[in-house]
C-alpha positions in Angstrom: 26.6 -42.0 -86.8 28.5 -45.0 -88.0 30.3 -47.1 -85.5 34.1 -47.3 -85.9 35.0 -50.7 -87.4 37.7 -52.8 -85.6 40.0 -53.9 -88.5 41.3 -56.9 -86.5 37.7 -58.1 -85.9 37.0 -57.6 -89.6 40.0 -59.8 -90.5 38.8 -62.5 -88.1 35.3 -62.4 -89.7 36.9 -62.6 -93.2 38.6 -65.9 -92.4 36.0 -67.5 -90.1 34.5 -69.3 -93.1 37.6 -71.5 -93.3 36.8 -73.3 -90.1 35.0 -76.0 -92.1 38.3 -76.7 -94.1 40.3 -77.3 -90.9 37.8 -78.0 -88.1 34.9 -79.9 -89.8 32.5 -81.9 -87.6 31.6 -84.1 -90.6 33.2 -84.9 -94.0 31.6 -86.4 -97.1 33.7 -88.2 -99.6 32.3 -87.9 -103.1 34.0 -90.3 -105.5 35.1 -92.8 -102.9 35.2 -96.4 -104.3 36.5 -99.9 -103.5 39.8 -98.8 -105.1 42.0 -98.0 -102.1 44.2 -95.7 -104.1 41.3 -93.5 -105.5 41.8 -90.0 -104.1 38.5 -89.9 -102.1 39.2 -93.4 -100.8 42.7 -92.4 -99.7 41.2 -89.3 -97.9 38.7 -91.5 -96.2 41.2 -94.2 -95.2 43.6 -91.5 -93.8 40.9 -90.2 -91.6 39.9 -93.6 -90.4 43.6 -94.5 -89.7 44.3 -91.3 -87.9 41.1 -91.5 -85.7 39.0 -88.6 -86.9 36.3 -88.2 -84.3 33.6 -86.6 -86.4 31.2 -88.1 -89.0 32.8 -89.8 -92.1 30.4 -90.3 -95.0 31.5 -91.9 -98.3 29.1 -91.3 -101.1 28.6 -94.3 -103.4 25.3 -95.9 -104.2 27.0 -99.1 -105.3 28.3 -100.0 -101.8 26.9 -100.4 -98.3 30.3 -99.8 -96.7 33.7 -98.8 -97.7 36.8 -99.5 -95.6 34.5 -100.2 -92.6 32.5 -97.0 -92.9 28.8 -96.9 -93.9 28.1 -95.6 -97.4 25.3 -93.3 -98.5 23.8 -93.0 -102.0 23.7 -89.2 -101.9 24.3 -86.1 -99.8 20.6 -85.9 -98.9 20.8 -89.3 -97.1 23.5 -88.2 -94.6 21.9 -87.9 -91.1 23.6 -84.7 -90.1 24.7 -81.4 -91.7 27.9 -81.8 -93.8 30.7 -79.3 -93.0 33.2 -80.4 -95.7 33.0 -82.4 -98.8 36.0 -83.9 -100.7 35.0 -84.2 -104.4 37.3 -86.5 -106.3 35.5 -86.9 -109.7 36.3 -85.9 -113.2 36.2 -82.1 -113.9 32.8 -82.3 -115.6 31.3 -84.5 -112.9 32.8 -82.1 -110.3 30.5 -79.3 -111.5 27.4 -81.4 -110.8 28.8 -82.4 -107.4 29.6 -78.8 -106.4 26.0 -77.9 -107.3 24.7 -80.7 -105.2 26.8 -79.6 -102.2 25.6 -76.0 -102.6 22.0 -77.2 -102.6 22.6 -79.4 -99.5 24.1 -76.6 -97.5 27.6 -78.0 -97.3 29.9 -75.3 -95.8 33.1 -76.1 -97.8 34.2 -78.3 -100.6 37.6 -79.5 -101.8 37.7 -80.0 -105.6 40.5 -82.4 -106.5 40.3 -82.8 -110.2 42.5 -81.2 -112.8 41.1 -80.0 -116.2 40.5 -76.3 -115.5 42.3 -73.1 -116.4 45.7 -74.7 -115.6 45.4 -76.7 -118.9 45.7 -73.5 -120.9 42.9 -74.7 -123.3 39.7 -73.1 -124.2 37.8 -76.1 -122.8 39.5 -75.8 -119.5 38.9 -72.0 -119.3 35.2 -72.5 -120.2 34.8 -75.2 -117.5 36.5 -72.9 -114.9 34.1 -70.1 -115.9 31.2 -72.4 -115.3 32.5 -73.3 -111.8 33.0 -69.6 -111.0 29.4 -68.9 -112.0 28.2 -71.8 -109.9 30.1 -70.5 -106.8 29.0 -66.8 -107.4 27.0 -65.5 -104.5 27.3 -68.7 -102.5 28.5 -68.8 -98.8 30.0 -72.2 -99.5 33.8 -72.1 -99.7 35.9 -73.9 -102.4 39.5 -75.1 -102.0 40.9 -75.8 -105.5 40.1 -77.1 -108.0 43.2 -79.1 -109.1 43.8 -79.5 -105.4 45.2 -82.1 -102.9 43.3 -80.9 -99.9 43.7 -79.9 -96.3 44.5 -81.4 -93.0 44.5 -81.0 -89.3 46.5 -83.7 -87.5 45.2 -82.8 -84.1 41.7 -84.0 -85.0 42.9 -86.9 -87.2 42.0 -85.2 -90.5 44.2 -85.7 -93.6 42.4 -85.4 -96.9 45.5 -85.3 -99.2 45.8 -88.3 -101.4 49.3 -88.7 -103.0 51.2 -91.8 -102.1 53.3 -90.2 -99.4 50.3 -89.8 -97.2 50.0 -93.5 -96.8 53.1 -93.3 -94.6 52.4 -90.1 -92.7 51.3 -90.7 -89.2 51.6 -87.3 -87.5 53.2 -88.8 -84.3 53.5 -85.5 -82.4 51.4 -82.4 -82.0 52.9 -79.7 -84.2 53.0 -75.9 -84.3 53.6 -75.3 -88.1 51.0 -74.2 -90.5 52.0 -75.3 -94.0 50.4 -73.8 -97.2 51.6 -74.8 -100.6 50.8 -74.1 -104.2 52.5 -77.3 -105.3 50.5 -80.4 -104.8 53.0 -83.0 -106.0 55.6 -81.8 -103.4 53.1 -81.6 -100.5 53.4 -85.2 -99.4 57.2 -85.3 -99.6 57.6 -82.1 -97.7 55.3 -83.3 -94.9 56.8 -86.9 -94.8 60.4 -85.7 -94.7 59.5 -83.1 -92.2 57.8 -85.6 -90.0 60.8 -87.9 -90.0 63.0 -85.1 -88.7 60.6 -83.7 -86.2 59.1 -80.8 -88.2 55.5 -81.4 -87.0 52.3 -79.7 -88.4 49.3 -78.1 -86.8 47.5 -77.5 -90.2 48.3 -77.9 -93.9 46.6 -77.1 -97.2 47.2 -77.1 -100.9 45.4 -74.3 -102.7 45.5 -75.7 -106.2 44.1 -73.2 -108.7 42.9 -71.0 -105.8 39.6 -70.1 -107.5 38.1 -69.1 -104.2 40.3 -69.8 -101.2 43.9 -68.8 -101.8 47.2 -68.9 -100.1 46.8 -65.4 -98.7 43.4 -66.1 -97.0 44.8 -69.3 -95.5 47.7 -67.3 -94.1 45.2 -65.1 -92.4 43.4 -68.1 -90.9 46.6 -69.6 -89.6 47.7 -66.3 -88.1 44.5 -66.3 -86.0 44.8 -70.0 -85.1 46.2 -70.4 -81.5 47.7 -73.8 -82.4 49.9 -72.4 -85.2 53.1 -70.6 -84.1 55.0 -70.6 -87.5 53.8 -70.3 -91.1 55.6 -72.3 -93.8 54.8 -71.3 -97.4 55.7 -72.9 -100.7 54.9 -70.2 -103.2 54.8 -70.2 -107.0 53.1 -66.9 -107.4 51.3 -64.3 -105.2 47.8 -63.6 -106.5 46.7 -61.0 -103.9 49.9 -59.0 -103.0 48.1 -56.5 -100.8 46.5 -59.3 -98.8 49.8 -61.2 -98.7 51.7 -58.2 -97.2 48.9 -57.6 -94.7 48.9 -61.2 -93.5 52.7 -61.2 -93.2 52.5 -57.9 -91.2 49.8 -59.3 -88.9 51.9 -62.5 -88.4 54.8 -60.5 -87.3 52.7 -58.4 -84.9 51.5 -61.6 -83.3 55.0 -63.1 -83.1 54.4 -65.8 -85.6 57.4 -66.1 -88.0 56.7 -66.7 -91.7 59.1 -68.9 -93.7 58.8 -69.0 -97.5 60.3 -70.9 -100.4 59.4 -69.4 -103.8 59.7 -71.1 -107.1 60.0 -69.2 -110.4 63.2 -67.3 -109.7 64.6 -67.8 -113.2 62.8 -67.0 -116.4 62.5 -70.7 -117.2 61.1 -71.2 -113.7 58.5 -68.5 -114.2 57.4 -70.2 -117.5 57.1 -73.6 -115.7 55.1 -72.0 -112.9 52.6 -70.4 -115.3 52.1 -73.6 -117.2 51.7 -75.6 -114.0 49.1 -73.7 -112.0 48.2 -70.7 -114.1 49.8 -68.5 -111.4 51.9 -65.6 -112.6 55.3 -65.6 -110.8 56.4 -62.0 -110.1 59.9 -60.6 -110.1 62.2 -62.6 -107.8 64.1 -59.5 -106.8 60.9 -57.7 -105.9 59.7 -60.7 -103.8 63.0 -60.8 -101.9 62.5 -57.1 -101.1 59.0 -57.7 -99.8 60.3 -60.5 -97.7 63.0 -58.4 -96.2 60.7 -55.5 -95.5 58.2 -57.7 -93.6 60.6 -60.0 -91.8 59.6 -63.1 -93.9 62.3 -65.8 -93.7 63.1 -66.7 -97.3 64.9 -70.0 -97.9 66.8 -70.9 -101.0 65.9 -74.6 -101.3 62.6 -76.4 -100.7 64.5 -78.9 -98.4 65.1 -76.0 -96.0 61.5 -74.9 -95.6 60.3 -77.3 -92.9 63.6 -77.5 -91.0 63.7 -73.7 -90.7 60.1 -73.6 -89.7 60.7 -76.3 -87.2 63.7 -74.6 -85.7 61.7 -71.4 -85.3 58.8 -73.3 -83.7 61.1 -74.9 -81.2 63.1 -71.8 -80.4 59.9 -69.8 -79.8 59.6 -71.6 -76.5 63.2 -70.8 -75.4 65.0 -67.7 -74.3 64.9 -64.9 -77.0 67.4 -64.8 -79.9 68.1 -61.3 -80.9 71.4 -61.2 -82.8 72.0 -64.9 -83.5 75.1 -65.2 -81.3 76.0 -68.9 -81.6 78.1 -71.3 -79.6 79.3 -74.3 -81.7 80.1 -77.2 -79.4 81.9 -80.2 -81.1 84.1 -83.2 -80.6 85.7 -82.7 -84.0 88.4 -80.1 -84.8 87.8 -80.5 -88.5 84.1 -79.8 -88.1 84.9 -76.8 -85.9 87.0 -75.3 -88.7 84.5 -76.0 -91.4 81.6 -74.6 -89.5 83.6 -71.5 -88.5 84.1 -70.8 -92.2 80.4 -71.4 -93.0 79.4 -69.0 -90.2 81.7 -66.3 -91.5 80.3 -66.6 -95.0 76.7 -66.5 -93.6 77.4 -63.6 -91.3 76.6 -65.6 -88.2 78.5 -64.4 -85.0 80.5 -66.8 -83.0 81.2 -64.7 -79.9 84.2 -65.3 -77.7 83.4 -66.9 -74.3 83.4 -64.5 -71.4 86.2 -64.5 -68.8 83.8 -65.9 -66.2 83.1 -68.9 -68.4 86.8 -69.5 -69.2 87.6 -69.4 -65.5 84.9 -71.9 -64.7 86.0 -74.2 -67.5 89.7 -74.2 -66.7 89.6 -76.7 -63.8 87.7 -79.4 -65.8 89.5 -79.2 -69.1 92.7 -81.2 -69.9 95.8 -79.0 -70.3 95.9 -79.6 -74.1 92.3 -78.3 -74.6 91.6 -74.6 -75.0 88.1 -73.2 -74.5 87.0 -71.1 -77.5 84.2 -70.8 -79.9 83.9 -73.1 -81.8 84.5 -75.2 -78.7 86.2 -78.5 -79.5 86.6 -80.6 -76.3 88.8 -83.0 -78.4 90.2 -86.3 -77.2 89.5 -85.6 -73.5 86.3 -87.6 -73.8 88.3 -90.8 -73.9 89.7 -90.3 -70.4 86.7 -88.5 -69.0 83.4 -89.6 -70.7 81.5 -87.0 -68.6 83.7 -84.1 -69.9 81.3 -83.0 -72.7 78.4 -82.8 -70.3 80.4 -80.7 -67.8 81.9 -78.4 -70.4 78.6 -77.8 -72.3 76.7 -77.1 -69.1 79.1 -74.2 -68.4 79.6 -72.9 -71.9 75.9 -72.9 -72.8 75.2 -70.5 -70.0 77.7 -68.0 -71.2 76.2 -64.5 -71.3 77.5 -63.9 -74.9 75.7 -67.0 -76.2 72.1 -66.9 -77.4 71.9 -70.3 -79.1 73.9 -73.6 -79.2 74.8 -75.8 -82.1 75.9 -79.3 -81.0 78.0 -81.3 -83.5 77.9 -85.0 -82.9 80.6 -87.3 -84.3 79.1 -90.9 -84.0 75.7 -91.8 -85.1 73.5 -92.6 -82.1 73.7 -96.4 -82.5 76.5 -97.4 -80.1 76.5 -96.8 -76.3 79.1 -94.1 -76.3 77.5 -92.0 -79.0 74.0 -92.3 -77.4 75.5 -91.3 -74.1 77.1 -88.1 -75.5 73.9 -87.2 -77.3 71.9 -87.7 -74.2 74.3 -85.5 -72.3 73.7 -82.7 -74.7 69.9 -83.2 -74.6 70.0 -83.1 -70.8 71.8 -79.8 -70.8 69.5 -78.3 -73.5 66.5 -79.2 -71.3 68.0 -77.5 -68.3 69.6 -74.3 -69.8 66.5 -73.1 -71.7 68.5 -71.7 -74.6 67.6 -72.5 -78.2 69.6 -75.4 -79.6 70.1 -77.6 -82.6 72.0 -80.8 -83.4 74.1 -81.9 -86.4 75.1 -85.5 -86.8 78.3 -85.9 -88.7 77.4 -89.6 -89.2 74.1 -91.2 -89.5 71.1 -89.3 -90.7 68.6 -86.9 -89.0 65.6 -89.3 -89.4 67.1 -92.3 -87.7 65.6 -93.7 -84.5 68.5 -92.7 -82.3 67.4 -89.1 -82.6 63.9 -89.9 -81.3 64.4 -88.2 -78.0 65.6 -85.0 -79.7 62.5 -85.0 -81.8 60.3 -85.5 -78.7 62.0 -82.6 -77.0 61.5 -80.4 -80.1 65.3 -80.0 -80.7 65.9 -79.7 -84.4 68.3 -82.3 -86.0 69.8 -80.7 -89.1 71.2 -82.5 -92.1 74.7 -81.1 -92.6 77.1 -78.5 -91.4 76.3 -76.1 -94.3 72.5 -76.7 -94.1 72.7 -76.0 -90.3 74.4 -72.7 -90.8 72.1 -71.8 -93.6 69.0 -72.7 -91.6 70.1 -70.7 -88.5 71.2 -67.8 -90.6 67.8 -67.7 -92.4 65.9 -68.1 -89.1 67.8 -65.1 -87.7 65.7 -62.9 -90.1 62.7 -63.6 -88.0 64.3 -61.8 -85.0 65.5 -58.7 -86.9 63.8 -55.5 -86.5 62.0 -54.5 -89.7 62.3 -51.0 -91.1 59.2 -48.9 -90.8 57.5 -48.1 -94.2 57.9 -44.7 -95.6 55.3 -41.9 -95.7 53.6 -40.3 -98.6 55.3 -37.0 -99.4 54.1 -33.4 -99.9 54.7 -30.9 -102.6 55.2 -33.6 -105.3 55.2 -32.5 -108.9 52.8 -33.9 -111.5 53.9 -36.6 -113.9 54.5 -35.1 -117.4 52.5 -36.3 -120.4 53.8 -38.6 -123.1 55.0 -42.2 -123.2 58.8 -41.5 -123.1 59.5 -38.4 -120.9 62.9 -37.1 -122.0 65.9 -36.0 -120.0 64.9 -32.3 -119.9 61.4 -32.9 -118.6 62.6 -35.7 -116.2 65.3 -33.3 -114.8 62.7 -30.7 -114.3 60.7 -33.2 -112.1 63.9 -34.0 -110.2 64.6 -30.3 -109.5 61.1 -29.9 -108.1 61.7 -32.9 -105.9 64.8 -31.1 -104.4 67.3 -33.4 -106.3 69.9 -31.1 -107.9 70.8 -31.3 -111.6 73.8 -29.6 -113.4 73.4 -26.1 -114.8 72.4 -26.4 -118.4 71.3 -24.7 -121.6 69.5 -25.7 -124.8 71.1 -25.2 -128.2 69.4 -25.6 -131.6 72.6 -25.6 -133.7 76.4 -26.2 -133.3 77.2 -22.4 -133.0 74.7 -22.0 -130.1 76.5 -24.9 -128.4 79.8 -23.0 -128.3 78.1 -19.8 -126.8 76.2 -21.7 -124.1 79.3 -23.7 -123.2 81.3 -20.5 -122.7 78.6 -19.0 -120.5 78.5 -22.1 -118.3 82.2 -22.4 -117.8 84.4 -25.4 -118.7 84.5 -28.3 -118.6 81.1 -29.1 -120.1 79.1 -32.0 -121.4 77.2 -31.9 -124.8 74.3 -34.3 -125.5 72.4 -34.8 -128.7 68.6 -34.9 -128.2 66.5 -37.1 -130.4 62.9 -38.2 -129.9 62.4 -41.6 -128.4 66.1 -42.2 -127.6 66.6 -43.3 -124.0 70.3 -44.3 -124.0 72.2 -41.6 -125.8 75.7 -42.7 -125.0 75.2 -46.0 -126.9 74.5 -43.9 -130.1 77.5 -41.6 -129.6 75.3 -38.7 -128.5 77.2 -37.8 -125.4 80.6 -36.0 -125.2 82.2 -35.5 -121.8 84.8 -33.2 -120.2 84.9 -30.7 -123.1 87.4 -27.9 -122.1 86.8 -25.3 -124.9 84.0 -23.7 -127.0 85.6 -25.2 -130.1 85.6 -28.6 -128.6 81.9 -28.3 -127.7 81.1 -27.1 -131.2 83.0 -30.0 -132.8 81.3 -32.6 -130.6 77.9 -31.3 -131.6 78.8 -31.3 -135.3 80.0 -34.9 -135.1 76.7 -35.9 -133.5 74.6 -34.1 -136.1 76.6 -35.6 -139.0 76.8 -39.2 -137.7 75.8 -41.5 -140.5 72.7 -43.6 -139.7 72.1 -41.6 -136.5 68.6 -40.4 -135.5 67.5 -36.9 -136.5 68.4 -34.4 -133.7 66.1 -31.7 -132.4 68.9 -29.9 -130.6 71.7 -30.2 -128.0 71.8 -30.1 -124.2 74.9 -28.4 -122.9 75.6 -29.0 -119.2 78.2 -28.0 -116.7 80.4 -31.0 -116.0 79.5 -32.4 -112.6 82.1 -32.8 -109.9 83.8 -36.1 -109.0 82.0 -38.5 -106.7 80.5 -41.9 -106.4 78.2 -42.8 -109.3 75.0 -44.6 -108.3 71.8 -45.4 -110.0 68.3 -44.7 -108.8 65.5 -46.4 -110.7 61.8 -46.9 -110.4 60.1 -50.0 -111.7 56.4 -50.6 -111.4 55.9 -54.2 -110.4 52.5 -55.5 -111.6 51.9 -57.2 -108.2 53.5 -55.0 -105.5 53.5 -51.6 -107.2 56.4 -49.2 -107.6 59.8 -50.3 -106.4 62.9 -48.2 -106.0 66.1 -49.7 -107.3 69.5 -48.6 -105.9 73.0 -49.7 -106.9 76.3 -48.7 -108.5 75.7 -46.4 -111.4 77.0 -45.9 -115.0 77.8 -49.1 -116.8 78.4 -50.9 -113.5 74.6 -51.4 -113.0 74.5 -53.7 -116.0 77.9 -55.2 -115.6 77.6 -56.3 -111.9 73.8 -56.2 -111.3 74.6 -55.2 -107.8 71.3 -53.6 -107.0 68.7 -53.7 -104.2 65.0 -53.0 -104.3 62.5 -51.4 -101.9 58.8 -50.7 -102.0 57.8 -47.1 -102.5 57.5 -44.9 -100.5 60.7 -45.5 -98.6 61.5 -44.2 -95.1 65.0 -42.8 -94.5 65.9 -46.0 -92.6 64.6 -48.0 -95.6 66.8 -46.1 -98.0 69.9 -46.6 -95.7 69.1 -50.4 -95.7 69.1 -50.5 -99.5 72.5 -48.8 -99.6 73.9 -51.3 -97.1 72.8 -54.2 -99.2 75.1 -53.2 -102.1 78.8 -52.8 -102.7 78.1 -49.1 -103.3 78.0 -48.7 -99.5 81.7 -49.5 -99.3 82.6 -46.7 -101.8 80.2 -44.2 -100.3 81.6 -44.7 -96.8 85.3 -44.0 -97.6 87.0 -46.9 -99.4 90.8 -47.0 -99.0 91.1 -43.5 -97.6 88.8 -41.8 -100.0 86.5 -39.0 -98.7 83.1 -40.1 -97.4 80.3 -39.3 -99.8 77.2 -37.3 -98.9 75.0 -40.3 -97.8 72.5 -38.0 -96.2 71.8 -36.2 -99.5 71.6 -39.6 -101.2 69.0 -40.8 -98.7 67.0 -37.6 -99.2 67.0 -38.1 -103.0 65.9 -41.8 -102.6 63.1 -40.9 -100.3 61.8 -38.1 -102.5 62.0 -40.1 -105.6 60.1 -43.0 -103.9 57.4 -40.6 -102.8 57.0 -39.3 -106.3 56.7 -42.9 -107.6 54.1 -43.8 -104.9 52.0 -40.8 -105.8 52.0 -41.7 -109.5 51.9 -45.5 -109.0 49.1 -46.0 -111.5 50.9 -44.2 -114.4 54.7 -44.2 -113.8 56.0 -47.4 -115.4 59.8 -46.8 -115.2 62.3 -44.2 -114.3 66.1 -44.1 -114.5 68.4 -41.6 -112.8 71.8 -42.8 -114.0 74.2 -41.8 -112.9 73.4 -39.8 -109.8 76.7 -38.5 -108.6 77.1 -38.5 -104.8 79.6 -35.8 -104.0 81.9 -35.6 -100.9 80.2 -35.3 -97.6 78.3 -32.0 -97.2 78.3 -31.3 -101.0 75.1 -33.1 -102.0 74.2 -35.1 -105.1 73.8 -34.3 -108.8 71.5 -36.1 -111.2 73.5 -36.3 -114.4 70.9 -38.1 -116.6 67.3 -39.1 -116.2 64.4 -40.5 -118.2 60.8 -41.6 -117.4 58.4 -44.0 -119.1 54.7 -43.4 -118.6 52.4 -46.4 -118.7 50.5 -46.7 -121.9 
């Protein structure tokens, strides 16, 4: 009998080997020299400056000491086992150093040098292959190559070596785990974040991720009790299944994941590939994966750390479920601007309750009205304590989940410091999530030091604040359960391009209706079939390999007579330059309804995705579509519908009858189950248009085509 394996325990075992990267007892610096700016020298100096308590061992036979630390000629002379080695040599010399570390029993190495597969050269590829061969079968872990390193501020370890790290001091114990695929941006992200109070628990740059990748570090951070929020700077996901599993595990353990992904545009994808060798996937697909797993995706790299910091701070406060926000300000102009921004972002500014309004009335001047946004106005000049008293009451309103305080003066003069301290006092007492926006000054200045110490985010602008809070709200939303694999699913037909007839046969077997039809070989047969179906009819010319018949004039709609159908077929057959026809499809004209498109696209990373949006030519004209991973649940299908403008039409726009959304959801689920079953071979599928008839009348698939993977 085999014992049943605990999957959680297995995951913990899988990431335990990364302890040496983040909790080493000893570190060797191979390549350290008297040059203070050399990468290994910087790593050594950082650890000395930050007070690393373990063993520090620069390797350099030319020196007895470096930066006050005793040197050793080789790894074999170090008096204790080495957990982690930072190798900052040329690419060729790195190979020899890795071999020496392997022989000495080093648990993990960080390979800093460039000159591997990211160069795109045969020499670089060959060198990378030699490194892989060297690592094969070894228990030693490798971060990199082409890597800036890792860090754990709590133990005084910072092995990254770009110039920003000379200024980074990690003044506070942080809760953010940062993983990035961009080395050049790592220092700037951490330094700017530190200045504004976004403090780290762990950080790592994965470089070329030959061994340890972003996904495995995510797993490690999810299991680390000192990390409460994960921040990811992504250029390309290498292990999509592992990425999704790590994101799901993070959500189960209440650890939000915030991500910025480069490579959204085609030019961006090219830049990503040339930079790290990573292949950036479809941006729309990545957004869908984030939505389905509650990953908070930010649009700008500048928003990554502030959003992560806000979530880390708010995790200790009362729960935020719907993002109901109180905006408290001394500026009427700011109140108006931020109300507009909240409306655009979909953030709720709830009205204050009657109980709150009653409590506020005795303390407010007669010319001040309590509302949300709440502008206490000029009353502060006659009563300096008014903001404190008003905020203390309003912040406890039952409708309010979080508070955004908008300051007017920079905290440099006595009055401005006093009003900021009033707000901070209230935020300490009320226990609700809060954030601050300075309308003057800047978030990093010394006057906001107390806010940083208290873990209250100071955000950089009105728009950035709304964007940050709106993005963070994603972490609190309930994610839709994944779909189930279906039953009674038809086989995928043979052939590369599966034409309309065979595609519709598949749809029929899936329970998705298609119009009554007949096949005609010649024009005269078209007239007879049309008469038998009843008018109006549609005539389509069929040609091998043609996917978009309407663009070649091979579709005639709303034909009201046998002669009209015959004439349409004749025009198609005699069209100069047209493809040779093998016959005609004659269909009963479908009833009127909302035209939508259902599509399947096999993403090379995340597998089959279902696309939904407005159908017909609108799909290309507006690109108003949403994607979901297959298979979909009914709730997942409804979510996709709600993400597009098609939802407005389906639900009765301007007095029109509501469409049969239940039938549409059924069609989406069944098609997604079919795609999931044939994930290996179904490359693409279009059902365009699918007509959604009035409520209770179902749907009709008017056209369809499938492409099988070569």
